[in-house]
Structures are given as C-alpha cells and as structure tokens.
N, C-alpha and C positions, 0 to 999 in steps of 0.2 A: 640520321640517328646520332652521329658524333656531335653535330651542332647542338642538338637538344640536350645531350648528356653534359656538354660543357656549360650550356646555359643553366641547367639545373644545378650544377656544382657551384657556379657563381652565385646563384640565388640562395643556396644553402648557407653561404657565408654570412649573409644578412647585413652586409656593409655596402652602402651606396658607392664608396670609393672604388670598390672592386669593379663595379660596372663602368665607372669613368676611366679607370686604368685599362680595363679589359677592352673597352671600345678603341682606345688608342693602339693597343697591341694588335687587335684584329685589323684595324686600318693599315697598320704596318705590314701585316701578312698579305693583305690584298695588294698593296702597292709593290711589295717585294716580288711576289709571285708574278704579278702582271708585268713588272719591269723585265723579269727574267725571260718572258716569252719572246721579247725582242732582243734584249741585251745579252742574255745568256745563251739561248738556243740559236739565235741568228747571228749574234756577235756585233750588233749595232748598239752602241752605248747612247742611251737617251738621257739627256740632262733636262728634258722638258716635263718631268713628272708633275711639277707644281702647276703647269699650264693645264693639263688634263684634269687634275684634281680640282682646280679652281673653276674650270668649265662646268664640271658637275655641280659644284656648290652654287655658282651663279645661275645655272639653269634652274635649280630649285628655287632660288630667290625670284627669278623672273616669273616662274609658274605661280609662285605664291602671291605675286602681285596681281595676278588675274583671278585666281580662285584658290580656296583652301584645299589643294590637291593632297591626297594622302602621301606619306613619305615613300612608299614603294613605287608609286607613279613617278615621283620626282627622281628617284634613283634610276629607274628605267630610262626616263627622259635624259638625265645627266649622262648615262652611259651611251645613249644614242647620239647625243650632240658631240660628246668627246670622241666617240668612235668615228663619226663622219669627219670631224676636224682632223683626227689622226690619219684617216684615209687620204684626205686632201693634202695634208702636210707631207705625208709619206710619199705621195706621188711626185711632189716637188723636190723632196730632199733625199730620197733613198738612192738616188743616183750618186750621191756623195758618199764617201767612205771615210772610216777612221775619225780623226779629230774634226774633220770638216763637217761630218754629219752631227757630231756631238755639239759643235758650235751652232749649227743651224737649229737644233732643238732648243738650245738655250736662248737663241734669238727669238724663237717662237713664243717662249714664255714672256719675254720682255715685251714683245708686240701685243700679246693678248692682255698683259697687265696694263699697258698704256690705254688700250681700248676700254677695258673695264673701268679704269680710273676716270675716264671721261664720259662714262655712260650713267647719267643721273637716274635712269629708270631702276637700276639695281643698287643705287646708293652712291655710286661714283667714289671719289676720293674721301668723302665723309663717312663712308661705311653704311651698314644697314643692320638694324636689329631684327632678330628672329625670335618670335614668341612661341614657346613650346605649348602645345595643347595640354590642358590640365588633366583631362581624363582619357585614358586609353583602355579600351576593353581588354580583359584577360591579364594585361601586364600591370604591375604595381606602379610603375612610373614611366615617363617618356624615355629616360635613359636606358631602362631595361628593354624597351621596345626597339631603340636604336641598336643596342648591342645584339639583340636577336637577329635583326635584319642584316647587320654587318657580319654576323656568324654565317648566315646563309650565303652572302656574297663571297666570303672567304672560302667556304666549302665549294662554291661554284667555280671560283678561279683555280683552286687546287685541282678540282676534277678536270677542268678543261686543260690545264697544264699537263696533268698526268696522261690524259687522252692524246694530246699532241705528241708527247714523248713516245708513245707506243704506236703511233700511226705513221703513214708514209709522209705526212707533213713534217713530222719530227725528223725523219731521215733527210728530207729536203732542207730543213733548217740547218741541220748539222753540216750538210755538204756546203751550204753557203758560208757558214761560220769558218769551216776548215780551209776552203779555197773557193771563193766565189767565181773566179774566172774559169776554173776547171769545171765547176758545177754547171755554169752556163754553157760551156762548150760541150758538155755531155747531155744537154737537153733539159736540165732542170729549169723550170719557169721561175727564175730568181725574183723578178720584180713582183710577180703575182704572190709568191710566198711571203715576200717581205711586206707587201701591203696587207696581207691577211694577219701577219704577226703584229704589225703596227696598229691595225684597227682593233684587234682583240685586246691588246695591251692598253690602248687609250680608253677603250670602252669600260674596262674594269676599273681603271683609275677614276674615270668620271663617276661611276656608280659609288665608289668609295668616298668621293668628294661631296655628293649630294646631301648627306645628313650633316655636313660640317657646320652650316649656319645654325642649326638647332643644337649642336653640341657646344659651340663657343658662345652662342646667343648674340654675339656682335661680330659681324664679318666685315673686314676691310681688305682692299687689294694687297697691301703689304704683308698681311698675315696669310691670306689665301695663296699668294704666289711665293711664299717663303722658300728660300733655296734649301732649307733643311729637309724638306720633303724629298728633294732629289738626292741629297747626300745620304739620307737614311735608306732610300729605295735602292741605291747602288751598293751601299755598304753591306746591307743585309744579305743579298744573294752572294756577294763575294765572300762573306764570312761563313755562310752556310754551305756554299758550293753552287755553281751555276749549271752543272752538267746533268742534274737530276731534279725532278719536280719537288722533292722534299728538302733540297738544299736551301732555297730561299725561305721555306717555311721554318726550318730550324734556325736560320739566321735571324728572321724576324722575331721569333719567340725569344731567343736569347737576348738580342739587343733591345727589343721592346720591353721585356720584363726588367732588364738591367737599368734602363732609363727610368722606368716608373719607380723602381726601388730607390734610385739615386734622387729622384724628385722629392720623395717623401723624407728620406733620411739626410740628404745633404742639400741640394738645390737643383732646380730645373736648369740652371745655367751651365751645369756640368755635363749635360746630355751629349753635346757635340764633342766634348773632350773624350767621353767614353767611346763614342763612335770612332774617333780618330785613333785612339790607342788600340782598340780592338782590331781595327782595319790594318794598322801598321803591323801589329803582332801576327795576324793571320797571313798577310801578304809575305812576310819574312819567313815565318815558321811553318805555315800550312797554306801554300798558294792555291791548293785545290779546295780549301775550306774544310768545314766539319766533315763533309762526306768523304773527303780525301783522308782525313785522320782516321775515320771509321773504316776505311778500305772498301767503300761502296761505289767508287767511280768506275769500277771495271764491269759492272753489271750491264748486260746488253739489253736493248729494247727488243721486244717481240712485236712484229708487224702482223 
C-alpha cells in the first residue's frame, strides 16, 4: 500500500523528471538496505556492490538477447544469478575478516568487470544498447513502469530487513558483529548465517541492477561497475545508522534526494562531494547516524 501511495504521489506531480529522479533514489534505497544486511547487521563491509548490481544488469542483457522477456522476469533472474554468485563468493571469502574481506569483495568486482568486458555476447567493452518498449499496459511510460517495479523491490528489501531484525537470525547476526569468536564458541552457526546474509544482500542488489540497461539505454562495463555505487551504498547506511532497518532507508532518502537536487541545481559532478561531506560530518558528529541523533538505537528487537 505504501508503494502504491508513493507511486500515485509521483504520478500526481505530472513531471517525467520526478520518475527519473525517483528511480535513482529508490535504487539507492534497495542498495543501501541490502548492503546493511551484511555490512550493518553482520559487520562485514562489502565493497563489491557494483559487482552484484552489474550482474543483475548483464543478466537482463543476456536474457534480452535470447527473447523479449518482461522486466519482472529479468529482475528475478538478475537476483537469482547475483544471489548464487554471492553465495559462492561468500563461501570463499567469508573466512576472511575486516579489511581482508573488504579487499576480496573489491577484487570480485574487478574480476567480474574483466569477464564482462571480454564477453562479446553482452556487448563487451563496446557496450550495448537497450531499447525500451514503446507501449506498456496500464502505465503511461516505461520509466513509470520501472519506478513501480523498483518501488516493489524497495518495499521487499525493507520488509526482509525488518523481519531479520526481529528474528533469531537478527540476534545471530548481531552476535557475529559484536564478537564472532565468542559467537562461534557458544554454538552460533556463524558461517551459515553469514552465507544467508551474503546471498540475500547480493540477490537484492542484482534485482536492483536488472532494469539499469533500460534506464540508461546504453550500458558499458565502466558505468555498470562504477565504484560510486559502492561508495553510496556504504555511505547511506552509515549516515542513517546501521543498527536498525530504517537507518539505511533514512540515509538513502536523504542522500539520494540531496544528490538529485544538486544534479538539477548545480551539477551531477558534485554528487560524490556531497557524499564525502555528509559522511565526514556524520562520522565526527553522529557516529551512530540519524537514528543515533533521534535516540532510536536503544530499541530492542522482539523475537
């Protein structure tokens, strides 16, 4: 219902740019909340966001080369592929901790970018064009259709994150984040829980990436694997707060809207400067993020 209400409000504005900007903000919401499932709840910092986003995007491109699959199918396929890669990569890397795990996830993005760059079937280094369908039933334009689907994904990832926080899985994630050695010594299945977090996080990122070719209309590896996706996905939960499900949501809305306003009023080149200044400010003045400023970090989960 919330997704429908937000979509109706955007439609009432009657300006196509609202949908283009709204799509970007919603994509940030999905990436930030998905990142927080592993990075915030479990405490494993993932710099490979762009890898899973691009996997979803290029899964859609590959499917489109076979047949004109509908976008929801591409999003589900992108989530499945990204989730499986996340599961496999997690099994290999989650035994690493701290900076070593972060470097491993960054290396994963580099490896996947190299593979995509040399895969001519999906355009390779030359890139690939994606042609949006002209007519979409019910919706006025294809961008409205994409925004509605991204709204559903955003609502889904927020619901999953909230459910995790209120479940025994959330308690296990917190135990790992606070002291993994102690958690393992007391019988917490640390590897299994970390694999669950990695798979869920990667799957939602892949779903968020599947519509990307139709949003930008021209996709190339350098843009799909852009490091700014990782920077934003890490900054937004830190600004909003990583200890509660609504922290990354608040951070994504704040930072996403600020970047879109700056793009219109100043320049898109200033976006990363905004991220950097806000991140520095919150790290110094409010290390627990917005939810810390609002005094909401002390709320306990009910299992």
